[in-house]
C-alpha positions in Angstrom: -114.4 -123.5 -228.5 -114.1 -122.8 -224.8 -112.9 -119.6 -223.2 -111.3 -119.4 -219.8 -111.1 -116.3 -217.7 -108.8 -116.4 -214.6 -108.7 -114.1 -211.7 -107.1 -113.9 -208.2 -103.4 -113.9 -208.6 -101.1 -111.4 -207.0 -98.3 -110.8 -204.5 -98.5 -112.5 -201.1 -96.1 -113.0 -198.2 -94.8 -116.4 -197.3 -97.4 -118.2 -195.2 -100.2 -116.2 -196.8 -103.2 -117.3 -198.8 -104.7 -116.6 -202.2 -107.7 -117.9 -204.1 -107.7 -118.3 -207.8 -110.9 -118.5 -209.9 -111.4 -119.6 -213.5 -114.7 -119.3 -215.3 -115.3 -121.3 -218.5 -117.7 -120.3 -221.3 -118.6 -121.5 -224.8 -119.0 -125.1 -225.9 -118.9 -126.7 -222.4 -119.2 -130.4 -222.2 -120.7 -132.0 -219.1 -117.9 -134.6 -219.1 -114.8 -132.5 -218.4 -111.9 -131.9 -216.1 -110.9 -128.5 -215.0 -107.7 -127.7 -213.2 -104.6 -125.6 -212.6 -101.1 -125.8 -213.9 -98.2 -123.6 -213.1 -94.9 -122.6 -214.8 -92.0 -121.0 -213.0 -89.2 -119.3 -214.9 -86.9 -121.8 -216.5 -89.1 -124.8 -215.5 -91.7 -126.9 -217.3 -95.4 -126.4 -216.9 -96.6 -128.8 -214.2 -100.0 -129.9 -212.9 -101.0 -128.3 -209.6 -104.5 -129.7 -209.1 -107.4 -130.9 -211.2 -111.0 -132.0 -210.6 -113.3 -133.9 -212.8 -117.0 -133.2 -213.3 -117.9 -136.0 -210.9 -115.6 -134.8 -208.1 -112.4 -136.8 -208.5 -109.4 -134.6 -207.5 -105.7 -134.9 -208.2 -103.0 -132.9 -206.5 -99.3 -132.4 -207.0 -97.4 -133.8 -204.1 -95.8 -130.4 -203.4 -99.2 -128.8 -202.7 -101.1 -131.6 -200.9 -102.4 -130.4 -197.6 -102.0 -126.7 -198.6 -104.1 -126.2 -201.7 -107.7 -127.2 -202.3 -109.4 -127.4 -205.6 -113.2 -127.0 -205.9 -115.8 -126.5 -208.6 -119.2 -125.0 -209.1 -120.5 -127.0 -212.1 -123.6 -124.8 -212.4 -121.2 -121.8 -213.0 -118.6 -123.8 -214.9 -116.1 -122.3 -212.5 -113.1 -123.9 -210.8 -111.3 -122.5 -207.8 -107.9 -123.0 -206.2 -107.6 -122.1 -202.5 -103.9 -121.8 -201.8 -102.8 -121.6 -198.2 -99.4 -121.6 -196.4 -97.8 -120.3 -199.6 -94.1 -120.7 -200.1 -91.7 -118.8 -202.3 -91.4 -122.0 -204.3 -95.1 -121.6 -205.3 -94.2 -118.5 -207.3 -95.2 -119.1 -210.9 -97.7 -118.2 -213.6 -100.8 -120.3 -212.9 -102.8 -121.5 -215.9 -106.4 -122.7 -215.9 -107.0 -125.8 -218.0 -110.2 -127.3 -219.4 -110.2 -130.8 -220.9 -113.2 -132.4 -222.5 -112.9 -136.1 -221.5 -112.6 -138.7 -224.2 -111.7 -136.1 -226.8 -108.6 -134.1 -227.8 -110.3 -130.8 -226.8 -107.9 -129.1 -224.4 -108.0 -125.3 -223.6 -105.9 -122.9 -221.6 -106.4 -119.6 -219.9 -104.1 -116.7 -220.3 -102.3 -117.2 -217.0 -102.2 -115.3 -213.7 -99.1 -114.4 -211.8 -98.7 -115.6 -208.2 -95.7 -114.2 -206.4 -94.8 -115.3 -202.9 -92.2 -113.0 -201.4 -91.5 -110.9 -198.3 
């Protein structure tokens, strides 16, 4: 089992910035991918960004150039730096951990990000 603890959500004005953190603990495999998904009301959960253990990053087109994902493998922690936030970024953001080449897939409890003036 893997436990994920998220932090950093909140209310921010359009154009502002937020940084999300997610710390993983438990049965951590070296070969993993960690990332962030989001779900807005009435919409499906979608990938925001992910980063593998060896540094390969993937971003949704809607956040490219505004969001940056990073990892501290020694701390089993993934970060999402969000800049130039837009109202359309409002959603619950979920941390995700995937053990590569296995069905093991874990989710955090979610953290609310609201972009509003």
